[in-house]
CHARMM internal coordinates of N, CA and C (Angstrom, degrees):
IC EDIT
DIST 1 N 1 CA 1.4458
DIST 1 CA 1 C 1.5264
ANGL 1 N 1 CA 1 C 109.45
DIST 1 C 2 N 1.3255
ANGL 1 CA 1 C 2 N 117.25
DIHE 1 N 1 CA 1 C 2 N 132.40
DIST 2 N 2 CA 1.4593
ANGL 1 C 2 N 2 CA 120.09
DIHE 1 CA 1 C 2 N 2 CA -177.00
DIST 2 CA 2 C 1.5328
ANGL 2 N 2 CA 2 C 110.91
DIHE 1 C 2 N 2 CA 2 C -83.88
DIST 2 C 3 N 1.3138
ANGL 2 CA 2 C 3 N 115.10
DIHE 2 N 2 CA 2 C 3 N 159.35
DIST 3 N 3 CA 1.4583
ANGL 2 C 3 N 3 CA 122.73
DIHE 2 CA 2 C 3 N 3 CA -178.02
DIST 3 CA 3 C 1.5265
ANGL 3 N 3 CA 3 C 110.30
DIHE 2 C 3 N 3 CA 3 C -70.32
DIST 3 C 4 N 1.3339
ANGL 3 CA 3 C 4 N 117.06
DIHE 3 N 3 CA 3 C 4 N 142.01
DIST 4 N 4 CA 1.4681
ANGL 3 C 4 N 4 CA 121.90
DIHE 3 CA 3 C 4 N 4 CA 177.26
DIST 4 CA 4 C 1.5251
ANGL 4 N 4 CA 4 C 108.68
DIHE 3 C 4 N 4 CA 4 C -90.27
DIST 4 C 5 N 1.3293
ANGL 4 CA 4 C 5 N 117.15
DIHE 4 N 4 CA 4 C 5 N 99.93
DIST 5 N 5 CA 1.4632
ANGL 4 C 5 N 5 CA 122.60
DIHE 4 CA 4 C 5 N 5 CA -176.19
DIST 5 CA 5 C 1.5202
ANGL 5 N 5 CA 5 C 112.55
DIHE 4 C 5 N 5 CA 5 C -71.80
DIST 5 C 6 N 1.3332
ANGL 5 CA 5 C 6 N 117.74
DIHE 5 N 5 CA 5 C 6 N -11.38
DIST 6 N 6 CA 1.4630
ANGL 5 C 6 N 6 CA 121.21
DIHE 5 CA 5 C 6 N 6 CA 177.89
DIST 6 CA 6 C 1.5262
ANGL 6 N 6 CA 6 C 112.08
DIHE 5 C 6 N 6 CA 6 C -90.80
DIST 6 C 7 N 1.3224
ANGL 6 CA 6 C 7 N 117.51
DIHE 6 N 6 CA 6 C 7 N -29.03
DIST 7 N 7 CA 1.4594
ANGL 6 C 7 N 7 CA 119.47
DIHE 6 CA 6 C 7 N 7 CA -172.74
DIST 7 CA 7 C 1.5270
ANGL 7 N 7 CA 7 C 114.47
DIHE 6 C 7 N 7 CA 7 C -128.83
DIST 7 C 8 N 1.3141
ANGL 7 CA 7 C 8 N 118.45
DIHE 7 N 7 CA 7 C 8 N -19.28
DIST 8 N 8 CA 1.4599
ANGL 7 C 8 N 8 CA 120.70
DIHE 7 CA 7 C 8 N 8 CA -176.59
DIST 8 CA 8 C 1.5209
ANGL 8 N 8 CA 8 C 112.40
DIHE 7 C 8 N 8 CA 8 C -69.89
DIST 8 C 9 N 1.3286
ANGL 8 CA 8 C 9 N 117.12
DIHE 8 N 8 CA 8 C 9 N 154.87
DIST 9 N 9 CA 1.4658
ANGL 8 C 9 N 9 CA 120.25
DIHE 8 CA 8 C 9 N 9 CA 176.37
DIST 9 CA 9 C 1.5290
ANGL 9 N 9 CA 9 C 110.33
DIHE 8 C 9 N 9 CA 9 C -72.21
DIST 9 C 10 N 1.3086
ANGL 9 CA 9 C 10 N 116.94
DIHE 9 N 9 CA 9 C 10 N 125.74
DIST 10 N 10 CA 1.4644
ANGL 9 C 10 N 10 CA 121.28
DIHE 9 CA 9 C 10 N 10 CA -178.90
DIST 10 CA 10 C 1.5243
ANGL 10 N 10 CA 10 C 108.54
DIHE 9 C 10 N 10 CA 10 C -104.26
DIST 10 C 11 N 1.3325
ANGL 10 CA 10 C 11 N 115.50
DIHE 10 N 10 CA 10 C 11 N 124.87
DIST 11 N 11 CA 1.4631
ANGL 10 C 11 N 11 CA 122.30
DIHE 10 CA 10 C 11 N 11 CA 178.04
DIST 11 CA 11 C 1.5287
ANGL 11 N 11 CA 11 C 108.17
DIHE 10 C 11 N 11 CA 11 C -129.90
DIST 11 C 12 N 1.3108
ANGL 11 CA 11 C 12 N 116.14
DIHE 11 N 11 CA 11 C 12 N 177.10
DIST 12 N 12 CA 1.4764
ANGL 11 C 12 N 12 CA 120.23
DIHE 11 CA 11 C 12 N 12 CA 178.47
DIST 12 CA 12 C 1.5273
ANGL 12 N 12 CA 12 C 111.54
DIHE 11 C 12 N 12 CA 12 C -62.65
DIST 12 C 13 N 1.3247
ANGL 12 CA 12 C 13 N 117.83
DIHE 12 N 12 CA 12 C 13 N -23.88
DIST 13 N 13 CA 1.4606
ANGL 12 C 13 N 13 CA 120.26
DIHE 12 CA 12 C 13 N 13 CA -178.38
DIST 13 CA 13 C 1.5281
ANGL 13 N 13 CA 13 C 113.52
DIHE 12 C 13 N 13 CA 13 C -95.00
DIST 13 C 14 N 1.3375
ANGL 13 CA 13 C 14 N 117.63
DIHE 13 N 13 CA 13 C 14 N 1.13
DIST 14 N 14 CA 1.4674
ANGL 13 C 14 N 14 CA 120.35
DIHE 13 CA 13 C 14 N 14 CA 178.33
DIST 14 CA 14 C 1.5218
ANGL 14 N 14 CA 14 C 108.69
DIHE 13 C 14 N 14 CA 14 C -63.32
DIST 14 C 15 N 1.3310
ANGL 14 CA 14 C 15 N 117.47
DIHE 14 N 14 CA 14 C 15 N 122.36
DIST 15 N 15 CA 1.4735
ANGL 14 C 15 N 15 CA 119.08
DIHE 14 CA 14 C 15 N 15 CA -179.02
DIST 15 CA 15 C 1.5311
ANGL 15 N 15 CA 15 C 111.98
DIHE 14 C 15 N 15 CA 15 C -74.56
DIST 15 C 16 N 1.3231
ANGL 15 CA 15 C 16 N 115.26
DIHE 15 N 15 CA 15 C 16 N 144.98
DIST 16 N 16 CA 1.4614
ANGL 15 C 16 N 16 CA 121.49
DIHE 15 CA 15 C 16 N 16 CA 173.15
DIST 16 CA 16 C 1.5266
ANGL 16 N 16 CA 16 C 106.27
DIHE 15 C 16 N 16 CA 16 C -82.10
DIST 16 C 17 N 1.3267
ANGL 16 CA 16 C 17 N 116.37
DIHE 16 N 16 CA 16 C 17 N 123.82
DIST 17 N 17 CA 1.4653
ANGL 16 C 17 N 17 CA 119.62
DIHE 16 CA 16 C 17 N 17 CA 178.57
DIST 17 CA 17 C 1.5257
ANGL 17 N 17 CA 17 C 109.61
DIHE 16 C 17 N 17 CA 17 C -123.04
DIST 17 C 18 N 1.3023
ANGL 17 CA 17 C 18 N 116.14
DIHE 17 N 17 CA 17 C 18 N -177.84
DIST 18 N 18 CA 1.4645
ANGL 17 C 18 N 18 CA 120.41
DIHE 17 CA 17 C 18 N 18 CA -175.90
DIST 18 CA 18 C 1.5260
ANGL 18 N 18 CA 18 C 112.66
DIHE 17 C 18 N 18 CA 18 C -68.28
DIST 18 C 19 N 1.3327
ANGL 18 CA 18 C 19 N 117.77
DIHE 18 N 18 CA 18 C 19 N -13.43
DIST 19 N 19 CA 1.4626
ANGL 18 C 19 N 19 CA 120.43
DIHE 18 CA 18 C 19 N 19 CA 178.64
DIST 19 CA 19 C 1.5265
ANGL 19 N 19 CA 19 C 112.42
DIHE 18 C 19 N 19 CA 19 C -92.30
DIST 19 C 20 N 1.3498
ANGL 19 CA 19 C 20 N 118.01
DIHE 19 N 19 CA 19 C 20 N 5.37
DIST 20 N 20 CA 1.4744
ANGL 19 C 20 N 20 CA 121.99
DIHE 19 CA 19 C 20 N 20 CA -176.55
DIST 20 CA 20 C 1.5165
ANGL 20 N 20 CA 20 C 111.49
DIHE 19 C 20 N 20 CA 20 C -51.41
DIST 20 C 21 N 1.3404
ANGL 20 CA 20 C 21 N 115.96
DIHE 20 N 20 CA 20 C 21 N 136.62
DIST 21 N 21 CA 1.4596
ANGL 20 C 21 N 21 CA 123.36
DIHE 20 CA 20 C 21 N 21 CA 175.27
DIST 21 CA 21 C 1.5218
ANGL 21 N 21 CA 21 C 108.95
DIHE 20 C 21 N 21 CA 21 C -138.20
DIST 21 C 22 N 1.3291
ANGL 21 CA 21 C 22 N 116.70
DIHE 21 N 21 CA 21 C 22 N 146.66
DIST 22 N 22 CA 1.4679
ANGL 21 C 22 N 22 CA 121.99
DIHE 21 CA 21 C 22 N 22 CA 175.25
DIST 22 CA 22 C 1.5260
ANGL 22 N 22 CA 22 C 108.67
DIHE 21 C 22 N 22 CA 22 C -83.21
DIST 22 C 23 N 1.3255
ANGL 22 CA 22 C 23 N 116.27
DIHE 22 N 22 CA 22 C 23 N 80.15
DIST 23 N 23 CA 1.4594
ANGL 22 C 23 N 23 CA 121.78
DIHE 22 CA 22 C 23 N 23 CA -176.40
DIST 23 CA 23 C 1.5260
ANGL 23 N 23 CA 23 C 110.81
DIHE 22 C 23 N 23 CA 23 C -92.55
DIST 23 C 24 N 1.3231
ANGL 23 CA 23 C 24 N 115.76
DIHE 23 N 23 CA 23 C 24 N 173.11
DIST 24 N 24 CA 1.4576
ANGL 23 C 24 N 24 CA 120.50
DIHE 23 CA 23 C 24 N 24 CA 176.01
DIST 24 CA 24 C 1.5224
ANGL 24 N 24 CA 24 C 110.37
DIHE 23 C 24 N 24 CA 24 C -60.29
DIST 24 C 25 N 1.3257
ANGL 24 CA 24 C 25 N 117.85
DIHE 24 N 24 CA 24 C 25 N -37.44
DIST 25 N 25 CA 1.4738
ANGL 24 C 25 N 25 CA 120.45
DIHE 24 CA 24 C 25 N 25 CA 177.81
DIST 25 CA 25 C 1.5240
ANGL 25 N 25 CA 25 C 111.57
DIHE 24 C 25 N 25 CA 25 C -63.92
DIST 25 C 26 N 1.3333
ANGL 25 CA 25 C 26 N 117.49
DIHE 25 N 25 CA 25 C 26 N -37.85
DIST 26 N 26 CA 1.4640
ANGL 25 C 26 N 26 CA 121.11
DIHE 25 CA 25 C 26 N 26 CA 176.59
DIST 26 CA 26 C 1.5235
ANGL 26 N 26 CA 26 C 109.14
DIHE 25 C 26 N 26 CA 26 C -65.21
DIST 26 C 27 N 1.3165
ANGL 26 CA 26 C 27 N 117.60
DIHE 26 N 26 CA 26 C 27 N -44.00
DIST 27 N 27 CA 1.4721
ANGL 26 C 27 N 27 CA 120.94
DIHE 26 CA 26 C 27 N 27 CA 178.51
DIST 27 CA 27 C 1.5239
ANGL 27 N 27 CA 27 C 111.16
DIHE 26 C 27 N 27 CA 27 C -60.49
DIST 27 C 28 N 1.3313
ANGL 27 CA 27 C 28 N 116.70
DIHE 27 N 27 CA 27 C 28 N -42.27
DIST 28 N 28 CA 1.4643
ANGL 27 C 28 N 28 CA 120.44
DIHE 27 CA 27 C 28 N 28 CA 177.95
DIST 28 CA 28 C 1.5244
ANGL 28 N 28 CA 28 C 111.03
DIHE 27 C 28 N 28 CA 28 C -62.32
DIST 28 C 29 N 1.3336
ANGL 28 CA 28 C 29 N 117.07
DIHE 28 N 28 CA 28 C 29 N -43.90
DIST 29 N 29 CA 1.4624
ANGL 28 C 29 N 29 CA 120.54
DIHE 28 CA 28 C 29 N 29 CA 177.80
DIST 29 CA 29 C 1.5247
ANGL 29 N 29 CA 29 C 110.26
DIHE 28 C 29 N 29 CA 29 C -60.50
DIST 29 C 30 N 1.3367
ANGL 29 CA 29 C 30 N 116.43
DIHE 29 N 29 CA 29 C 30 N -47.55
DIST 30 N 30 CA 1.4684
ANGL 29 C 30 N 30 CA 120.19
DIHE 29 CA 29 C 30 N 30 CA -177.47
DIST 30 CA 30 C 1.5242
ANGL 30 N 30 CA 30 C 111.29
DIHE 29 C 30 N 30 CA 30 C -64.08
DIST 30 C 31 N 1.3159
ANGL 30 CA 30 C 31 N 118.32
DIHE 30 N 30 CA 30 C 31 N -39.88
DIST 31 N 31 CA 1.4653
ANGL 30 C 31 N 31 CA 120.90
DIHE 30 CA 30 C 31 N 31 CA 177.47
DIST 31 CA 31 C 1.5258
ANGL 31 N 31 CA 31 C 110.56
DIHE 30 C 31 N 31 CA 31 C -63.96
DIST 31 C 32 N 1.3350
ANGL 31 CA 31 C 32 N 117.56
DIHE 31 N 31 CA 31 C 32 N -37.75
DIST 32 N 32 CA 1.4652
ANGL 31 C 32 N 32 CA 119.63
DIHE 31 CA 31 C 32 N 32 CA 179.15
DIST 32 CA 32 C 1.5239
ANGL 32 N 32 CA 32 C 111.13
DIHE 31 C 32 N 32 CA 32 C -69.19
DIST 32 C 33 N 1.3248
ANGL 32 CA 32 C 33 N 117.71
DIHE 32 N 32 CA 32 C 33 N -33.31
DIST 33 N 33 CA 1.4643
ANGL 32 C 33 N 33 CA 122.36
DIHE 32 CA 32 C 33 N 33 CA 179.97
DIST 33 CA 33 C 1.5331
ANGL 33 N 33 CA 33 C 112.83
DIHE 32 C 33 N 33 CA 33 C -82.46
DIST 33 C 34 N 1.3288
ANGL 33 CA 33 C 34 N 116.58
DIHE 33 N 33 CA 33 C 34 N -35.16
DIST 34 N 34 CA 1.4699
ANGL 33 C 34 N 34 CA 121.08
DIHE 33 CA 33 C 34 N 34 CA -169.51
DIST 34 CA 34 C 1.5217
ANGL 34 N 34 CA 34 C 114.07
DIHE 33 C 34 N 34 CA 34 C -111.73
DIST 34 C 35 N 1.3165
ANGL 34 CA 34 C 35 N 117.57
DIHE 34 N 34 CA 34 C 35 N -11.87
DIST 35 N 35 CA 1.4505
ANGL 34 C 35 N 35 CA 120.75
DIHE 34 CA 34 C 35 N 35 CA 179.44
DIST 35 CA 35 C 1.5243
ANGL 35 N 35 CA 35 C 112.46
DIHE 34 C 35 N 35 CA 35 C 98.43
DIST 35 C 36 N 1.3200
ANGL 35 CA 35 C 36 N 114.25
DIHE 35 N 35 CA 35 C 36 N 173.55
DIST 36 N 36 CA 1.4509
ANGL 35 C 36 N 36 CA 121.81
DIHE 35 CA 35 C 36 N 36 CA -175.28
DIST 36 CA 36 C 1.5103
ANGL 36 N 36 CA 36 C 115.53
DIHE 35 C 36 N 36 CA 36 C -64.51
DIST 36 C 37 N 1.3254
ANGL 36 CA 36 C 37 N 118.12
DIHE 36 N 36 CA 36 C 37 N -18.02
DIST 37 N 37 CA 1.4682
ANGL 36 C 37 N 37 CA 120.95
DIHE 36 CA 36 C 37 N 37 CA 179.58
DIST 37 CA 37 C 1.5265
ANGL 37 N 37 CA 37 C 112.53
DIHE 36 C 37 N 37 CA 37 C -79.44
DIST 37 C 38 N 1.3408
ANGL 37 CA 37 C 38 N 117.01
DIHE 37 N 37 CA 37 C 38 N -5.73
DIST 38 N 38 CA 1.4587
ANGL 37 C 38 N 38 CA 119.08
DIHE 37 CA 37 C 38 N 38 CA -177.03
DIST 38 CA 38 C 1.5185
ANGL 38 N 38 CA 38 C 111.51
DIHE 37 C 38 N 38 CA 38 C -62.42
DIST 38 C 39 N 1.3312
ANGL 38 CA 38 C 39 N 115.31
DIHE 38 N 38 CA 38 C 39 N 136.59
DIST 39 N 39 CA 1.4624
ANGL 38 C 39 N 39 CA 122.00
DIHE 38 CA 38 C 39 N 39 CA 167.11
DIST 39 CA 39 C 1.5202
ANGL 39 N 39 CA 39 C 108.07
DIHE 38 C 39 N 39 CA 39 C -157.10
DIST 39 C 40 N 1.3341
ANGL 39 CA 39 C 40 N 114.88
DIHE 39 N 39 CA 39 C 40 N 150.35
DIST 40 N 40 CA 1.4539
ANGL 39 C 40 N 40 CA 120.69
DIHE 39 CA 39 C 40 N 40 CA 176.94
DIST 40 CA 40 C 1.5174
ANGL 40 N 40 CA 40 C 109.78
DIHE 39 C 40 N 40 CA 40 C -79.87
DIST 40 C 41 N 1.3265
ANGL 40 CA 40 C 41 N 116.25
DIHE 40 N 40 CA 40 C 41 N 147.12
DIST 41 N 41 CA 1.4683
ANGL 40 C 41 N 41 CA 121.09
DIHE 40 CA 40 C 41 N 41 CA 166.46
DIST 41 CA 41 C 1.5263
ANGL 41 N 41 CA 41 C 106.43
DIHE 40 C 41 N 41 CA 41 C -131.28
DIST 41 C 42 N 1.3114
ANGL 41 CA 41 C 42 N 115.89
DIHE 41 N 41 CA 41 C 42 N 165.02
DIST 42 N 42 CA 1.4723
ANGL 41 C 42 N 42 CA 119.94
DIHE 41 CA 41 C 42 N 42 CA -173.98
DIST 42 CA 42 C 1.5291
ANGL 42 N 42 CA 42 C 113.45
DIHE 41 C 42 N 42 CA 42 C -58.91
DIST 42 C 43 N 1.3449
ANGL 42 CA 42 C 43 N 119.80
DIHE 42 N 42 CA 42 C 43 N -45.68
DIST 43 N 43 CA 1.4692
ANGL 42 C 43 N 43 CA 118.29
DIHE 42 CA 42 C 43 N 43 CA 179.60
DIST 43 CA 43 C 1.5292
ANGL 43 N 43 CA 43 C 112.77
DIHE 42 C 43 N 43 CA 43 C -61.59
DIST 43 C 44 N 1.3284
ANGL 43 CA 43 C 44 N 116.84
DIHE 43 N 43 CA 43 C 44 N -38.22
DIST 44 N 44 CA 1.4586
ANGL 43 C 44 N 44 CA 119.92
DIHE 43 CA 43 C 44 N 44 CA 179.83
DIST 44 CA 44 C 1.5245
ANGL 44 N 44 CA 44 C 110.42
DIHE 43 C 44 N 44 CA 44 C -68.03
DIST 44 C 45 N 1.3241
ANGL 44 CA 44 C 45 N 118.06
DIHE 44 N 44 CA 44 C 45 N -42.42
DIST 45 N 45 CA 1.4655
ANGL 44 C 45 N 45 CA 121.09
DIHE 44 CA 44 C 45 N 45 CA 177.58
DIST 45 CA 45 C 1.5255
ANGL 45 N 45 CA 45 C 110.57
DIHE 44 C 45 N 45 CA 45 C -62.31
DIST 45 C 46 N 1.3279
ANGL 45 CA 45 C 46 N 117.01
DIHE 45 N 45 CA 45 C 46 N -38.84
DIST 46 N 46 CA 1.4684
ANGL 45 C 46 N 46 CA 120.47
DIHE 45 CA 45 C 46 N 46 CA 178.21
DIST 46 CA 46 C 1.5302
ANGL 46 N 46 CA 46 C 110.18
DIHE 45 C 46 N 46 CA 46 C -65.27
DIST 46 C 47 N 1.3337
ANGL 46 CA 46 C 47 N 117.12
DIHE 46 N 46 CA 46 C 47 N -39.17
DIST 47 N 47 CA 1.4662
ANGL 46 C 47 N 47 CA 120.84
DIHE 46 CA 46 C 47 N 47 CA 178.01
DIST 47 CA 47 C 1.5290
ANGL 47 N 47 CA 47 C 110.27
DIHE 46 C 47 N 47 CA 47 C -60.60
DIST 47 C 48 N 1.3423
ANGL 47 CA 47 C 48 N 116.92
DIHE 47 N 47 CA 47 C 48 N -43.61
DIST 48 N 48 CA 1.4630
ANGL 47 C 48 N 48 CA 120.29
DIHE 47 CA 47 C 48 N 48 CA 179.20
DIST 48 CA 48 C 1.5281
ANGL 48 N 48 CA 48 C 109.84
DIHE 47 C 48 N 48 CA 48 C -59.44
DIST 48 C 49 N 1.3115
ANGL 48 CA 48 C 49 N 116.69
DIHE 48 N 48 CA 48 C 49 N -46.91
DIST 49 N 49 CA 1.4721
ANGL 48 C 49 N 49 CA 121.37
DIHE 48 CA 48 C 49 N 49 CA -177.45
DIST 49 CA 49 C 1.5324
ANGL 49 N 49 CA 49 C 112.48
DIHE 48 C 49 N 49 CA 49 C -71.98
DIST 49 C 50 N 1.3372
ANGL 49 CA 49 C 50 N 117.98
DIHE 49 N 49 CA 49 C 50 N -13.87
DIST 50 N 50 CA 1.4621
ANGL 49 C 50 N 50 CA 121.60
DIHE 49 CA 49 C 50 N 50 CA -176.83
DIST 50 CA 50 C 1.5257
ANGL 50 N 50 CA 50 C 113.22
DIHE 49 C 50 N 50 CA 50 C -69.91
DIST 50 C 51 N 1.3269
ANGL 50 CA 50 C 51 N 115.97
DIHE 50 N 50 CA 50 C 51 N -16.79
DIST 51 N 51 CA 1.4570
ANGL 50 C 51 N 51 CA 119.37
DIHE 50 CA 50 C 51 N 51 CA -177.49
DIST 51 CA 51 C 1.5175
ANGL 51 N 51 CA 51 C 112.95
DIHE 50 C 51 N 51 CA 51 C 94.53
DIST 51 C 52 N 1.3370
ANGL 51 CA 51 C 52 N 117.63
DIHE 51 N 51 CA 51 C 52 N -0.31
DIST 52 N 52 CA 1.4691
ANGL 51 C 52 N 52 CA 120.55
DIHE 51 CA 51 C 52 N 52 CA -179.90
DIST 52 CA 52 C 1.5331
ANGL 52 N 52 CA 52 C 112.21
DIHE 51 C 52 N 52 CA 52 C -65.28
DIST 52 C 53 N 1.3377
ANGL 52 CA 52 C 53 N 119.31
DIHE 52 N 52 CA 52 C 53 N -49.54
DIST 53 N 53 CA 1.4671
ANGL 52 C 53 N 53 CA 118.27
DIHE 52 CA 52 C 53 N 53 CA 179.70
DIST 53 CA 53 C 1.5272
ANGL 53 N 53 CA 53 C 110.48
DIHE 52 C 53 N 53 CA 53 C -80.59
DIST 53 C 54 N 1.3265
ANGL 53 CA 53 C 54 N 116.19
DIHE 53 N 53 CA 53 C 54 N 149.42
DIST 54 N 54 CA 1.4576
ANGL 53 C 54 N 54 CA 117.99
DIHE 53 CA 53 C 54 N 54 CA 178.13
DIST 54 CA 54 C 1.5276
ANGL 54 N 54 CA 54 C 112.68
DIHE 53 C 54 N 54 CA 54 C -109.03
DIST 54 C 55 N 1.3356
ANGL 54 CA 54 C 55 N 117.33
DIHE 54 N 54 CA 54 C 55 N -20.26
DIST 55 N 55 CA 1.4653
ANGL 54 C 55 N 55 CA 120.93
DIHE 54 CA 54 C 55 N 55 CA 178.83
DIST 55 CA 55 C 1.5259
ANGL 55 N 55 CA 55 C 110.12
DIHE 54 C 55 N 55 CA 55 C -137.39
DIST 55 C 56 N 1.3209
ANGL 55 CA 55 C 56 N 115.64
DIHE 55 N 55 CA 55 C 56 N 165.93
DIST 56 N 56 CA 1.4658
ANGL 55 C 56 N 56 CA 119.50
DIHE 55 CA 55 C 56 N 56 CA 176.64
DIST 56 CA 56 C 1.5289
ANGL 56 N 56 CA 56 C 110.84
DIHE 55 C 56 N 56 CA 56 C -66.21
DIST 56 C 57 N 1.3179
ANGL 56 CA 56 C 57 N 118.13
DIHE 56 N 56 CA 56 C 57 N -26.62
DIST 57 N 57 CA 1.4647
ANGL 56 C 57 N 57 CA 120.73
DIHE 56 CA 56 C 57 N 57 CA 173.94
DIST 57 CA 57 C 1.5160
ANGL 57 N 57 CA 57 C 110.79
DIHE 56 C 57 N 57 CA 57 C -62.84
DIST 57 C 58 N 1.3395
ANGL 57 CA 57 C 58 N 117.77
DIHE 57 N 57 CA 57 C 58 N -40.35
DIST 58 N 58 CA 1.4677
ANGL 57 C 58 N 58 CA 121.74
DIHE 57 CA 57 C 58 N 58 CA 176.41
DIST 58 CA 58 C 1.5283
ANGL 58 N 58 CA 58 C 110.43
DIHE 57 C 58 N 58 CA 58 C -61.21
DIST 58 C 59 N 1.3392
ANGL 58 CA 58 C 59 N 116.16
DIHE 58 N 58 CA 58 C 59 N -40.00
DIST 59 N 59 CA 1.4633
ANGL 58 C 59 N 59 CA 120.91
DIHE 58 CA 58 C 59 N 59 CA -179.73
DIST 59 CA 59 C 1.5281
ANGL 59 N 59 CA 59 C 110.07
DIHE 58 C 59 N 59 CA 59 C -64.06
DIST 59 C 60 N 1.3160
ANGL 59 CA 59 C 60 N 117.06
DIHE 59 N 59 CA 59 C 60 N -48.09
DIST 60 N 60 CA 1.4605
ANGL 59 C 60 N 60 CA 121.06
DIHE 59 CA 59 C 60 N 60 CA 179.49
DIST 60 CA 60 C 1.5281
ANGL 60 N 60 CA 60 C 111.05
DIHE 59 C 60 N 60 CA 60 C -62.29
DIST 60 C 61 N 1.3157
ANGL 60 CA 60 C 61 N 117.17
DIHE 60 N 60 CA 60 C 61 N -44.13
DIST 61 N 61 CA 1.4703
ANGL 60 C 61 N 61 CA 120.67
DIHE 60 CA 60 C 61 N 61 CA -179.88
DIST 61 CA 61 C 1.5226
ANGL 61 N 61 CA 61 C 111.72
DIHE 60 C 61 N 61 CA 61 C -61.80
DIST 61 C 62 N 1.3293
ANGL 61 CA 61 C 62 N 117.18
DIHE 61 N 61 CA 61 C 62 N -39.60
DIST 62 N 62 CA 1.4625
ANGL 61 C 62 N 62 CA 120.54
DIHE 61 CA 61 C 62 N 62 CA 179.96
DIST 62 CA 62 C 1.5159
ANGL 62 N 62 CA 62 C 110.88
DIHE 61 C 62 N 62 CA 62 C -67.93
DIST 62 C 63 N 1.3346
ANGL 62 CA 62 C 63 N 118.17
DIHE 62 N 62 CA 62 C 63 N -41.09
DIST 63 N 63 CA 1.4641
ANGL 62 C 63 N 63 CA 119.71
DIHE 62 CA 62 C 63 N 63 CA 178.53
DIST 63 CA 63 C 1.5350
ANGL 63 N 63 CA 63 C 109.52
DIHE 62 C 63 N 63 CA 63 C -62.12
DIST 63 C 64 N 1.3190
ANGL 63 CA 63 C 64 N 117.03
DIHE 63 N 63 CA 63 C 64 N -43.59
DIST 64 N 64 CA 1.4688
ANGL 63 C 64 N 64 CA 120.20
DIHE 63 CA 63 C 64 N 64 CA 178.70
DIST 64 CA 64 C 1.5196
ANGL 64 N 64 CA 64 C 110.96
DIHE 63 C 64 N 64 CA 64 C -63.49
DIST 64 C 65 N 1.3279
ANGL 64 CA 64 C 65 N 118.12
DIHE 64 N 64 CA 64 C 65 N -40.34
DIST 65 N 65 CA 1.4606
ANGL 64 C 65 N 65 CA 121.01
DIHE 64 CA 64 C 65 N 65 CA 178.43
DIST 65 CA 65 C 1.5307
ANGL 65 N 65 CA 65 C 110.54
DIHE 64 C 65 N 65 CA 65 C -61.53
DIST 65 C 66 N 1.3076
ANGL 65 CA 65 C 66 N 117.01
DIHE 65 N 65 CA 65 C 66 N -41.49
DIST 66 N 66 CA 1.4599
ANGL 65 C 66 N 66 CA 121.04
DIHE 65 CA 65 C 66 N 66 CA -178.20
DIST 66 CA 66 C 1.5185
ANGL 66 N 66 CA 66 C 114.09
DIHE 65 C 66 N 66 CA 66 C -72.93
DIST 66 C 67 N 1.3214
ANGL 66 CA 66 C 67 N 117.01
DIHE 66 N 66 CA 66 C 67 N -22.95
DIST 67 N 67 CA 1.4713
ANGL 66 C 67 N 67 CA 120.19
DIHE 66 CA 66 C 67 N 67 CA -173.03
DIST 67 CA 67 C 1.5237
ANGL 67 N 67 CA 67 C 114.17
DIHE 66 C 67 N 67 CA 67 C -115.57
DIST 67 C 68 N 1.3021
ANGL 67 CA 67 C 68 N 116.38
DIHE 67 N 67 CA 67 C 68 N 23.24
DIST 68 N 68 CA 1.4909
ANGL 67 C 68 N 68 CA 119.34
DIHE 67 CA 67 C 68 N 68 CA 175.23
DIST 68 CA 68 C 1.4849
ANGL 68 N 68 CA 68 C 110.72
DIHE 67 C 68 N 68 CA 68 C -102.53
END
COOR INIT
IC SEED 1 N 1 CA 1 C
IC BUILD
C-alpha cells in the first residue's frame, strides 16, 4: 500500500515512493524543516521524482544545501 501524501504523517524518515506528490502537507513539512523561504521549483521537484532522495529528510537537507 502506498503512502497517502495528502493525509499521512510526514516526518524526516518518511520514505519517498513512486506515489510521491507535492501536496500541501509536504509543503508544510518542508516549511517547518527549511523555514519560511521554502518554495518548490521545477528542477527541485524533478530531482525529488528522480529517485535520488530516499526520505523526506534527504529532501529537506538538499533544499537547505542548495539555498545556503
